[in-house]
C-alpha positions in Angstrom: -124.3 6.9 8.9 -122.7 6.5 5.8 -122.6 2.9 5.8 -126.6 3.1 6.3 -126.5 5.2 3.9 -124.8 3.3 1.3 -126.8 0.1 2.4 -130.1 2.3 1.6 -129.0 3.0 -1.7 -127.8 -0.5 -2.8 -131.6 -1.5 -2.0 -132.5 1.4 -3.9 -131.0 0.4 -6.8 -131.7 -3.3 -6.5 -135.5 -2.1 -6.3 -135.3 -0.3 -9.7 -133.4 -3.1 -11.5 -136.2 -5.4 -10.2 -139.0 -3.2 -11.5 -137.2 -2.6 -14.7 -137.1 -6.2 -15.1 -140.5 -6.6 -14.5 -141.5 -3.8 -17.5 -139.4 -5.2 -19.9 -140.6 -8.6 -19.8 -144.6 -7.1 -19.8 -143.0 -5.3 -23.0 -141.6 -8.4 -24.2 -144.4 -10.5 -24.1 -146.5 -8.3 -26.2 -144.0 -9.0 -28.9 -144.6 -13.1 -29.6 -148.6 -12.7 -30.3 -148.3 -9.2 -32.0 -145.9 -10.6 -34.2 -147.9 -14.2 -34.7 -150.7 -12.6 -35.4 -149.8 -10.2 -38.2 -147.9 -13.0 -40.1 -151.1 -15.4 -40.1 -153.1 -12.1 -41.8 -150.2 -12.4 -44.4 -150.4 -16.1 -44.8 -154.5 -15.6 -44.5 -154.5 -13.5 -47.6 -152.3 -16.2 -49.5 -154.7 -19.1 -49.1 -157.5 -18.8 -52.0 -154.9 -16.8 -54.1 -151.9 -19.2 -54.2 -152.2 -22.5 -51.8 -148.6 -23.4 -53.0 -147.3 -20.3 -51.3 -149.6 -19.9 -48.4 -148.0 -23.6 -47.6 -144.1 -22.4 -48.0 -145.0 -19.5 -46.0 -146.1 -21.8 -43.0 -142.7 -23.4 -43.2 -140.8 -20.0 -43.2 -143.7 -18.8 -40.5 -142.5 -22.1 -38.2 -138.8 -21.5 -38.7 -139.5 -18.1 -37.1 -141.5 -19.2 -34.7 -138.8 -21.4 -33.6 -136.2 -19.3 -33.5 -138.3 -16.2 -31.9 -138.9 -19.1 -28.8 -135.5 -19.8 -28.2 -134.7 -16.2 -28.2 -137.8 -15.6 -25.9 -135.9 -15.5 -22.3 -132.9 -13.2 -23.3 -132.8 -9.1 -22.9 -130.7 -9.0 -25.9 -129.3 -11.2 -28.7 -126.6 -11.1 -31.0 -127.2 -9.1 -34.2 -126.4 -11.9 -36.2 -129.2 -14.0 -34.8 -131.8 -11.4 -35.4 -131.1 -11.0 -38.8 -131.8 -14.8 -39.4 -135.2 -13.6 -38.5 -135.4 -10.5 -40.2 -134.7 -12.1 -43.6 -137.1 -14.9 -42.8 -139.9 -12.5 -41.9 -138.9 -10.4 -45.4 -138.8 -13.2 -47.1 -142.6 -14.0 -45.8 -143.7 -10.8 -46.8 -142.2 -10.8 -50.2 -144.5 -14.0 -50.6 -147.3 -11.4 -50.2 -146.2 -8.8 -51.9 -144.4 -10.0 -54.6 -142.4 -7.6 -56.9 -144.0 -4.5 -54.6 -141.6 -5.5 -51.7 -137.8 -5.6 -52.2 -134.8 -5.4 -50.0 -131.4 -3.8 -49.6 -128.9 -5.0 -46.9 -125.7 -2.8 -46.2 -124.0 -3.8 -42.7 -120.9 -3.3 -41.8 -118.9 -7.1 -40.3 -118.1 -5.7 -37.3 -122.0 -5.0 -36.5 -122.6 -8.8 -36.2 -120.9 -8.9 -32.5 -123.0 -6.5 -31.4 -126.0 -7.5 -28.6 -129.1 -5.9 -29.4 -133.2 -6.4 -28.3 -134.9 -9.3 -29.3 -137.0 -8.7 -32.5 -136.0 -4.7 -32.3 -135.0 -4.9 -35.8 -138.1 -7.4 -37.3 -140.5 -4.8 -35.4 -139.0 -1.9 -37.1 -138.7 -3.6 -40.8 -142.6 -4.5 -40.1 -143.8 -1.2 -39.2 -141.9 0.2 -42.3 -144.0 -2.4 -44.4 -147.2 -1.5 -42.8 -147.2 1.8 -42.5 -145.2 2.8 -45.8 -144.6 0.1 -48.8 -148.2 -1.6 -48.2 -149.8 1.7 -48.7 -148.1 2.4 -51.7 -149.8 0.9 -55.0 -146.6 0.2 -56.9 -144.7 -0.8 -53.4 -141.1 0.0 -52.5 -137.7 -0.5 -51.1 -136.7 -1.5 -47.4 -132.9 -1.0 -46.8 -131.0 -2.2 -43.7 -128.1 -0.4 -42.8 -125.5 -0.8 -39.8 -122.2 0.2 -39.0 -119.9 0.8 -35.5 -118.4 4.0 -34.6 -116.7 4.5 -31.3 -118.3 1.2 -29.8 -121.6 2.2 -30.9 -123.4 0.2 -33.3 -126.2 2.8 -35.5 -129.0 0.9 -37.1 -131.1 2.5 -40.2 -134.1 1.2 -41.4 -135.1 2.8 -44.8 -138.3 2.6 -46.4 -140.4 4.0 -49.2 -143.5 6.1 -47.9 -143.6 9.4 -45.8 -144.0 9.9 -42.3 -147.2 12.7 -41.2 -145.8 15.0 -39.2 -148.4 17.6 -39.2 -150.7 14.9 -37.2 -150.4 12.1 -35.0 -148.0 9.4 -37.2 -148.9 6.1 -37.8 -145.5 4.5 -36.0 -147.8 1.8 -34.3 -146.7 -1.0 -31.9 -143.4 -1.3 -33.2 -142.0 2.3 -32.4 -143.7 2.6 -29.3 -142.4 -1.3 -28.2 -139.1 -0.2 -29.4 -138.5 3.1 -27.4 -139.7 1.5 -24.1 -137.8 -1.5 -24.3 -134.3 1.0 -25.2 -135.4 3.0 -22.6 -135.2 0.1 -20.0 -132.0 -1.6 -21.3 -129.7 1.4 -22.0 -131.4 4.6 -20.8 -130.0 7.6 -22.1 -127.1 5.8 -23.8 -129.4 4.8 -26.7 -131.3 7.0 -29.2 -133.9 6.5 -31.2 -135.5 9.0 -34.1 -137.6 8.7 -37.3 -137.9 10.9 -39.9 -138.5 11.8 -43.8 -135.6 11.7 -45.9 -134.9 14.1 -49.1 -135.6 10.5 -51.1 -139.3 10.4 -50.3 -138.2 7.9 -47.9 -138.6 7.3 -44.0 -135.7 6.5 -42.1 -136.3 4.9 -38.7 -132.4 5.1 -36.7 -131.3 3.5 -33.5 -127.9 4.0 -31.7 -126.9 1.7 -29.1 -123.9 0.9 -26.8 -122.1 -2.2 -26.5 -123.6 -3.6 -23.2 -127.0 -2.8 -21.3 -126.8 -0.5 -18.3 
């Protein structure tokens, strides 16, 4: 009886893992088309205004896409690899927004050895720019923070702007995609929150364990 029970439990766990894998791949497959579409929109805005910048932006986009294609088959990537794409993406957006967009990083060295969901930080940075900074005439700043405590990695993305809490928030694709992936990869071990700070900024906070479940 116990042997049959154990075998059924193993079958159920394998089925659940397979189902989660399918769902995770479906969610990940949404990332690249979305990312490419938004990046091309940024470049399109530059073509007539500044063709030289537009050419440089296309080169930056090609570098980003080369990296994302290499990372696309992995569930998680090194924080260091993710940040390489994030920095290229921010440079691409700076070409569009110029002095309206600035960036600052406060990252502990230990964070670079953690594995995180690929393109997670990039989608959250993009979310902060699109729903925060882009709507402000004077623009604003993106601050990236990361630190490790008790074998958990905390990532904070702070952007100038305001999260509207008395109605449906304009969180968009980045937030939905991130929460779904975190749930599939880490279950209750990971946490996600987005809130207004006392400094007229929005903070997106993710806490991850060392390894997926």
